[in-house]
C-alpha positions as a printed NumPy array, in Angstrom:
array([[  0.025,  -0.115,   0.066],
       [  2.614,   2.4  ,   0.886],
       [  4.165,   2.039,  -2.61 ],
       [  1.203,   2.82 ,  -4.347],
       [  0.469,   5.712,  -1.93 ],
       [  4.077,   7.049,  -2.635],
       [  3.695,   6.774,  -6.361],
       [  0.272,   8.68 ,  -6.268],
       [  1.762,  11.348,  -4.098],
       [  4.611,  11.947,  -6.637],
       [  1.804,  13.506,  -9.318],
       [ -0.026,  15.154,  -6.134],
       [  0.205,  18.94 ,  -7.128],
       [ -1.289,  21.636,  -4.373],
       [ -2.813,  24.332,  -6.206],
       [ -0.699,  27.198,  -6.821],
       [ -0.517,  29.592,  -3.479],
       [  0.004,  32.82 ,  -2.478],
       [  1.753,  33.444,   0.6  ],
       [  2.995,  36.87 ,   2.264],
       [  4.118,  38.754,  -0.858],
       [  5.575,  36.208,  -2.698],
       [  3.971,  34.588,  -5.593],
       [  4.277,  31.362,  -7.825],
       [  6.33 ,  31.905, -10.808],
       [  7.73 ,  35.374,  -9.563],
       [ 10.376,  34.663, -12.338],
       [  8.232,  33.956, -15.274],
       [  8.995,  37.088, -17.044],
       [ 12.621,  37.894, -15.719],
       [ 14.09 ,  34.552, -15.816],
       [ 11.704,  31.917, -17.382],
       [ 14.189,  29.063, -17.003],
       [ 14.944,  29.524, -13.11 ],
       [ 12.783,  26.864, -11.521],
       [ 14.668,  24.578, -14.594],
       [ 18.202,  25.133, -13.953],
       [ 17.679,  24.566, -10.319],
       [ 15.892,  21.314, -10.819],
       [ 18.429,  20.032, -13.182],
       [ 21.196,  20.853, -10.522],
       [ 19.195,  19.1  ,  -7.776],
       [ 18.782,  15.897, -10.047],
       [ 22.31 ,  15.761, -10.786],
       [ 23.349,  15.561,  -6.896],
       [ 20.609,  13.279,  -6.03 ],
       [ 21.734,  11.073,  -8.675],
       [ 24.94 ,  10.164,  -6.762],
       [ 23.448,  11.29 ,  -3.354],
       [ 19.866,  10.962,  -2.056],
       [ 20.641,  11.923,   1.361],
       [ 21.099,  15.569,  -0.441],
       [ 17.168,  15.843,   0.407],
       [ 17.612,  15.794,   4.202],
       [ 20.521,  18.158,   3.877],
       [ 18.501,  20.708,   2.073],
       [ 15.609,  20.356,   4.173],
       [ 17.798,  21.22 ,   7.437],
       [ 19.2  ,  24.247,   5.707],
       [ 16.041,  25.464,   4.737],
       [ 14.989,  24.751,   8.268],
       [ 17.734,  26.51 ,   9.855],
       [ 17.562,  29.223,   7.511],
       [ 14.067,  30.192,   8.   ],
       [ 14.236,  30.331,  11.653],
       [ 16.627,  32.723,  12.096],
       [ 15.87 ,  36.129,  10.453],
       [ 13.205,  34.442,   8.452],
       [ 14.061,  32.576,   4.957],
       [ 16.703,  35.41 ,   3.778],
       [ 19.785,  32.852,   3.162],
       [ 21.51 ,  34.233,   6.08 ],
       [ 22.908,  30.983,   6.604],
       [ 24.766,  30.751,   3.148],
       [ 27.385,  33.555,   4.373],
       [ 30.841,  32.649,   5.142],
       [ 32.432,  33.288,   8.144],
       [ 35.683,  35.15 ,   7.906],
       [ 38.439,  35.709,  11.058],
       [ 36.884,  39.353,  11.782],
       [ 33.234,  38.45 ,  11.06 ],
       [ 31.599,  35.302,  12.323],
       [ 28.447,  34.186,  10.356],
       [ 25.688,  31.993,  11.228],
       [ 27.642,  28.932,   9.712],
       [ 29.905,  29.08 ,  12.651],
       [ 27.07 ,  28.645,  15.123],
       [ 27.047,  25.334,  16.831],
       [ 24.032,  23.984,  15.224],
       [ 25.241,  24.999,  11.718],
       [ 28.577,  23.187,  11.864],
       [ 27.087,  20.095,  10.411],
       [ 24.126,  21.945,   7.765],
       [ 25.428,  20.728,   4.247],
       [ 24.556,  21.277,   0.483],
       [ 25.789,  24.493,  -0.03 ],
       [ 27.942,  23.267,  -2.622],
       [ 24.592,  22.618,  -4.553],
       [ 23.691,  25.947,  -3.988],
       [ 26.862,  27.381,  -5.496],
       [ 26.495,  25.42 ,  -8.498],
       [ 22.695,  26.383,  -8.917],
       [ 23.44 ,  30.219,  -8.541],
       [ 26.368,  30.064, -10.945],
       [ 24.123,  28.749, -13.823],
       [ 21.415,  31.27 , -12.923],
       [ 23.878,  33.904, -12.816],
       [ 25.05 ,  33.364, -16.153],
       [ 21.435,  32.795, -17.537],
       [ 19.974,  35.826, -15.824],
       [ 22.674,  38.001, -13.782],
       [ 21.48 ,  39.452, -10.441],
       [ 17.894,  38.022, -10.704],
       [ 17.436,  35.261,  -8.563],
       [ 17.538,  35.26 ,  -5.017],
       [ 19.947,  32.842,  -2.982],
       [ 16.8  ,  32.337,  -0.536],
       [ 14.434,  31.29 ,  -2.991],
       [ 17.34 ,  28.932,  -4.554],
       [ 17.264,  27.389,  -1.247],
       [ 13.568,  27.067,  -1.221],
       [ 13.259,  25.794,  -4.61 ],
       [ 16.023,  23.347,  -4.215],
       [ 14.352,  21.691,  -1.247],
       [ 11.06 ,  21.213,  -2.858],
       [ 12.663,  19.842,  -5.581],
       [ 14.771,  17.215,  -3.606],
       [ 11.195,  16.066,  -1.522],
       [  9.72 ,  15.391,  -4.922],
       [ 12.845,  13.185,  -6.055],
       [ 12.525,  11.354,  -2.635],
       [  8.889,  10.667,  -3.363],
       [  7.243,  13.271,  -1.328],
       [  4.498,  15.711,  -2.519],
       [  4.751,  18.326,  -5.242],
       [  3.484,  21.827,  -4.429],
       [  4.13 ,  25.115,  -5.985],
       [  6.679,  27.213,  -3.996],
       [  5.755,  31.407,  -4.347],
       [  8.921,  32.899,  -4.722],
       [ 10.01 ,  36.42 ,  -4.687],
       [ 12.549,  36.423,  -1.854],
       [ 15.352,  38.598,  -1.051],
       [ 18.545,  38.096,   0.41 ],
       [ 19.464,  39.181,   3.838],
       [ 22.259,  41.724,   4.717],
       [ 22.889,  39.892,   8.362],
       [ 24.212,  36.924,   9.117],
       [ 25.219,  37.04 ,  13.243],
       [ 25.875,  33.58 ,  14.788],
       [ 24.609,  35.077,  18.241],
       [ 21.025,  35.072,  16.114],
       [ 21.231,  31.499,  16.069],
       [ 18.521,  29.894,  18.449],
       [ 17.133,  26.595,  17.323],
       [ 14.9  ,  23.96 ,  18.955],
       [ 17.485,  21.628,  20.125],
       [ 17.693,  17.385,  20.072],
       [ 16.942,  17.122,  23.509],
       [ 14.162,  19.486,  24.199],
       [ 10.965,  18.503,  25.458],
       [  7.493,  19.094,  23.71 ],
       [  6.768,  22.111,  25.484],
       [  9.961,  23.703,  24.637],
       [ 10.351,  22.786,  21.432],
       [  6.727,  24.307,  20.959],
       [  7.8  ,  27.599,  22.219],
       [ 10.3  ,  28.08 ,  19.833],
       [  7.927,  27.201,  16.814],
       [  4.744,  29.513,  18.136],
       [  7.294,  32.229,  18.293],
       [  7.501,  32.205,  14.662],
       [  3.983,  31.814,  13.948],
       [  3.825,  27.745,  13.418],
       [  1.399,  25.803,  15.219],
       [  1.967,  22.058,  17.139],
       [  0.445,  20.595,  13.909],
       [  2.891,  22.394,  11.906],
       [  5.998,  21.391,  14.336],
       [  5.092,  17.615,  14.248],
       [  4.572,  17.808,  10.917],
       [  7.902,  19.636,   9.648],
       [  9.754,  17.516,  12.089],
       [  8.575,  14.532,   9.639],
       [ 11.437,  15.86 ,   7.335],
       [ 13.475,  13.456,   9.573],
       [ 12.034,  10.667,   7.577],
       [ 15.16 ,  11.334,   4.891],
       [ 17.783,  12.583,   7.757],
       [ 21.188,  11.726,   9.098],
       [ 22.265,  12.987,  12.109],
       [ 25.732,  12.663,  14.034],
       [ 26.317,  10.595,  16.968],
       [ 26.91 ,  13.694,  19.364],
       [ 23.264,  14.715,  18.943],
       [ 21.811,  11.434,  20.632],
       [ 24.861,   9.473,  22.306],
       [ 23.502,  10.707,  25.765],
       [ 20.559,   8.469,  25.319],
       [ 22.374,   5.493,  24.811],
       [ 24.25 ,   4.87 ,  28.236],
       [ 23.906,   7.724,  30.632],
       [ 20.657,   8.945,  30.165],
       [ 19.894,  12.168,  32.051],
       [ 22.714,  10.91 ,  34.652],
       [ 20.64 ,   7.584,  35.302],
       [ 23.844,   5.804,  33.9  ],
       [ 21.318,   3.774,  31.749],
       [ 19.799,   4.036,  28.452],
       [ 16.654,   5.994,  27.834],
       [ 13.955,   3.603,  28.79 ],
       [ 11.833,   5.426,  25.795],
       [ 14.428,   3.633,  23.03 ],
       [ 13.923,   0.389,  21.856],
       [ 17.125,  -1.627,  23.46 ],
       [ 17.43 ,  -3.448,  20.056],
       [ 18.357,   0.017,  18.581],
       [ 20.245,   1.426,  21.714],
       [ 22.412,  -2.008,  20.943],
       [ 23.064,  -0.893,  17.351],
       [ 23.782,   2.963,  17.937],
       [ 26.355,   1.983,  20.349],
       [ 28.127,  -0.239,  18.408],
       [ 28.039,   2.541,  15.716],
       [ 29.062,   5.631,  17.937],
       [ 32.04 ,   3.721,  19.421],
       [ 33.416,   3.407,  16.245],
       [ 34.616,   6.964,  16.997],
       [ 35.147,   9.736,  14.712],
       [ 30.95 ,  11.356,  15.009],
       [ 29.638,   8.828,  12.787],
       [ 26.118,   9.542,  11.21 ],
       [ 23.287,   7.271,  10.965],
       [ 19.673,   8.024,   9.486],
       [ 16.91 ,   9.179,  11.515],
       [ 14.203,   6.865,  10.183],
       [ 15.95 ,   3.385,  10.311],
       [ 13.415,   1.966,   8.014],
       [ 13.097,   3.611,   4.555],
       [ 15.619,   6.043,   5.03 ],
       [ 15.933,   7.49 ,   1.55 ],
       [ 12.188,   7.859,   0.768],
       [ 10.127,  10.797,   2.014],
       [  7.203,   8.852,   3.618],
       [  5.352,   8.253,   6.717],
       [  7.658,   6.1  ,   8.185],
       [  9.293,   8.12 ,  10.574],
       [  6.101,   8.369,  12.512],
       [  5.859,   4.352,  12.848],
       [  9.416,   4.392,  13.689],
       [  8.357,   6.538,  16.539],
       [  5.439,   4.447,  17.756],
       [  8.081,   1.601,  17.635],
       [ 10.524,   3.12 ,  20.233],
       [ 12.992,   4.037,  17.387],
       [ 13.066,   7.711,  17.371],
       [ 16.698,   8.563,  17.247],
       [ 16.564,  12.263,  18.894],
       [ 14.71 ,  12.753,  22.255],
       [ 12.636,  15.261,  20.769],
       [ 11.435,  12.903,  18.014],
       [ 10.42 ,  10.136,  20.513],
       [  8.98 ,  12.527,  22.978],
       [  6.439,  13.509,  20.079],
       [  5.126,   9.768,  20.538],
       [  5.25 ,  10.058,  24.081],
       [  3.719,  13.365,  24.872],
       [ -0.267,  13.652,  25.166],
       [ -0.356,  16.294,  23.381],
       [  1.419,  15.352,  20.338],
       [  0.75 ,  11.524,  20.286],
       [ -2.406,  11.761,  18.28 ],
       [ -1.041,  13.744,  15.785],
       [  1.987,  10.969,  15.326],
       [ -0.533,   8.421,  15.377],
       [ -2.402,  10.008,  12.214],
       [  0.332,  10.793,  10.269],
       [  1.72 ,   7.252,  10.836],
       [ -1.608,   5.189,   9.661],
       [ -2.148,   7.814,   6.831],
       [  0.68 ,   8.861,   4.538],
       [ -1.298,  10.955,   2.385],
       [ -2.551,  13.161,   5.418],
       [  0.846,  13.368,   6.151],
       [  2.278,  14.687,   2.596],
       [ -0.606,  17.088,   2.466],
       [ -0.105,  18.498,   5.787],
       [  3.755,  18.665,   4.791],
       [  3.36 ,  20.717,   2.035],
       [  1.322,  23.352,   3.941],
       [  3.461,  23.435,   6.615],
       [  6.889,  23.778,   4.519],
       [  5.389,  26.626,   2.448],
       [  3.78 ,  28.204,   5.717],
       [  7.433,  27.905,   6.96 ],
       [  8.948,  29.102,   3.586],
       [  6.88 ,  32.677,   3.779],
       [  8.338,  33.432,   7.78 ],
       [  9.754,  37.022,   7.869],
       [ 10.87 ,  37.151,   4.025],
       [ 12.429,  40.034,   2.648],
       [ 10.152,  41.726,  -0.496],
       [ 10.457,  44.262,  -2.803],
       [ 13.415,  46.477,  -2.327],
       [ 14.366,  45.006,   1.143],
       [ 17.866,  43.184,   0.944],
       [ 19.409,  42.29 ,  -2.207],
       [ 20.141,  39.821,  -4.774],
       [ 23.413,  38.399,  -3.98 ],
       [ 25.629,  37.263,  -7.215],
       [ 27.539,  35.097,  -4.825],
       [ 25.264,  33.541,  -1.972],
       [ 28.625,  33.29 ,   0.355],
       [ 29.347,  37.041,   0.516],
       [ 26.914,  40.244,   0.506],
       [ 27.156,  42.226,  -2.275],
       [ 29.906,  45.114,  -2.296],
       [ 28.685,  48.015,  -1.155]])
């Protein structure tokens, strides 16, 4: 049933939406090939590394949660001026080279026209579709921000409780359902051992593993992490490369990797949402498309605000 469901969802297309001052087809007149250029770059990367979907989803999330979706996460740090990239939560963000490649092609086709913020958004959408997730029309028209400060990076952490995480999401205008839905992006995500190792042996100072984690998973991850060099594992241990609802089924089996993931299945405010998504993949995909579009409209810069960077890693010269 899941295979059929996923194939059907691959052709699911949400009606074009207009969010904030963004609009679908923003570049139709100024750079009509913009979306196809980005799509081709993503397809090329996905063909050799399907985990790029999780990387782009994380980049998109980390960008939008700090000063809005303005590509501030792409700015390189310098010895004199650190950027968001140097903040702890962003040290393992990846996918920057893909954004660079797309920007280079776009600058050749339509100089100073397509924002780096829109590249992140469109590349993320295209990677979700390639992984079997829902198709949705992404409004564009974002401008790139002029500030990138590591002190502004205040993201919900992997060891947060549901209530702590919800405070972060509601501060951005997102709901409890949005939060549970967007964490479903972990269905294609990778995570380093240091983000969950505390759950494997000395959870909250008990000297024992987290009792809410499946003992077989504890044993598997303990062996992995003992190898050293902070290796990675998939957040969805079943259908790791497919964008589907299996993440929620894994949570119900006590196989959530991060503490916040497992908490979703345990907290009374969210367990019903988790169960609903676990039993209905179509509902999850539709909810995800709605939630990521909502997140993508957070605090966006439009019109004459910000700039259109020529190089996504540096602000334009003044």
